[in-house]
N, C-alpha and C positions, 0 to 999 in steps of 0.2 A: 420465532427465533430469537434468541438470547444474546446481547453484547453486552461486554464488560471491556472498559476501556481503562488507560492508564497513561500518565506522560510521563516519559523517561529520558534522561539526560538533562544536559545543558541548554540544549536548544528544544526542549521541550517538544520530543517526539511521540506523536500518539501512537500507542499499539492498541490494537483490538482483539478479544478472543469472542468468537461467535460460535455458537452450538444451538442445535434443535433440543427444547426443553424435554426433558426426560431421555435425552442421549447423551452420554458422557464424552462421545468423539467431538473436536472441536478443531478450528484453524486457528493460528497465531497470524496476524497482518501487521507487519513491519515491527519486529521485537525489539526496536531501538538499539541503545547500546548497555542495556541492563537485563541481558537475559537473565541472571538470576532471579531478579524481581520478579520476571515474568515466570519464570518455573514456579517460584512460590505462588504467583496468584493462581495458575493453572492447579496446583494441587490442592490449595485451601478451597477452590469451587469443586473438587472432587471431578477434574476433566482428564481426557485423554487426549493429547494434541496429536493429529493425523499428517496436518500439512502446516509448513511455515509458507505464505504468500506473500510476496514483496510487491508493492506499486511501481518500486525503481530501487535502482542500485546505489542510492547516494550513502555516505558513511553512516550518518545519524539514524537510516533504517534498517542497518543490515548488522551492526556490532554486536547485537546481542545474541547472535546466530551460533558462535562456537559454545557459549554457556548451555543452551539449549539442547544442542546435540549432543553435549556430553552428558546431560541428565537422560536425554532419548535420541541413543545412537542411529534409530532408524528412521529418523524423522528427517522426510524431505522438504528441498527448499526449491520453491516455483518462484520463476523470475523469467521476465522476456527476454531472448536472446541478445538483443542489443544494449542490454544492462547489466550482464554477467560480468563483463569485463575483457572481452575477445581473447581471452587465453592468457591474458596476465592475473596475476595475483594482488598486485598493488596498482596502487594510482595516486595521483599527487592531487591535493586539494587545500586550497588556502596555505600554500606552505609547509604541508605536513604530508604523511604519508600512511593511507588508509589500506586496508583490504578490500578486493572486489569481491564480487559473489562467487568466482572461480575460485577462490582459496577454501570454499568450504566443500563438505562432502553431500554425496546425494543431491545434486543439483538437478533439477527440471527446466526445459525451459515451455512456456507456453504463448499463444499467441490470439489477435484476434478469433473470437468465436468459441475459444477451447472452454472445456468446463472441466471443473474439479468436484469431486464429491467430497461432501464433509459430514459423513454419517448419512442421515436423510436428506441434507442439504446437496443444493446444487448451486457453486458458483460459477459465474460466464464472465470472460476476460475480454475486456474492451481496449484495445490499443489508443491510448491518448499523447502521444506524443508532443513535445513542447518543453516541460520543464526538462526532461532527459530524452535521448531516443527510441527508449524501452521504457515511458513511464505507462501504465494500465491503470483503469479503473474496472474495479472487482465488486460484481453486482452478485449481491445473494439475498432472495427474497424481497424486501423491502428497502435494502440498504444498499447505497454505494458508498465502499471504498476508496476516496478518490486522491487519497496520497498528496503529492504538492502538486496535483493539476489543479485542484480547483480547492479553494478556502472559503470559510464562512467572511463573506465581505472581501475576498481578494483571490489571489493565484500564486503559484509558485514562482520564484524567477526565471528568468530565461538567461542570463549572462552567463553562465555557468558553460563547460565545455561540454557540445552536444545540445545546448539549448535552442529555442527557436521559437520566437514570439509569434511568427504566421502557422507554425502548427499548433501553438497551443490555442490559438483563437481559432483554428478549424476542430481543434478537439473539443473546445468549449461549443462550438455550435452543434456537434454532434451529441454531447450531454444534454445540452437545451430541447434538443426534440423528445426526451426522455420524458415520463409522467412527473407531475407537479409533486405527488406525495412521496416521493423517494426520498429516505434519510440520506444526507450528505454527512459523511464520517472523515473527515480530512487528515492529513498527515500532521497538522498542528493547530492550534486552537481549538474551537469548540465547533459543536454540530449545528447541522441547519438542515432545512429540506430544498429540495432543487427548486421548489416554486418560489421559496423566499430567496433564493439566489438569483433566479430569473427576475425577481422585481427590483432587488436592491444593488447586486453584485456589479460595478462598475465595469469591471472587463467581461462578463458575460453578457452584458446590456452591448458592450461596444462588438464583441464578436455577432450578436444577433443583426447588428447594424453593418455589418463589415460585408 
């Protein structure tokens, strides 16, 4: 499996493209807020996007969707139902108004254990609430796309609407049960492995002690 990453926007959100070598079909994980740049990267790599996969619904992970759907009108957006916006098309955060996932077209929901095909690859959904109620980790071959659930050396904040520290700790305990050699590709900052985070991430160690 091939993974190509880019850091987008003022908050430095990580967007990932992944695909099976030799097959042009790819998925876009969290297109940030610069969809035009994501589309340019897709085209430069000679890829064909088949899905946008969201780890959660915060604005810095989703605002690039309109530009991508303008370029690829049939492109579906997958998100956990709890993070789609509950029928509302806008939300307030940090004193500003942002679109919710409900504002976009061709939205599909996924939940624990669901699978999404990306060419010959299979993506499996793992519910990991805590940062948001609908946060998920996406597992594809040896990679975990962890969004804002697990960072290299840290975790996502839980003090925003819908956040829960207790739920996050429970989610981290579930992640810690997975194999050490899985790559961790978070929503911000650099990548890691699950084994490295188990050994050095304070929050993951705290979760295991709880």
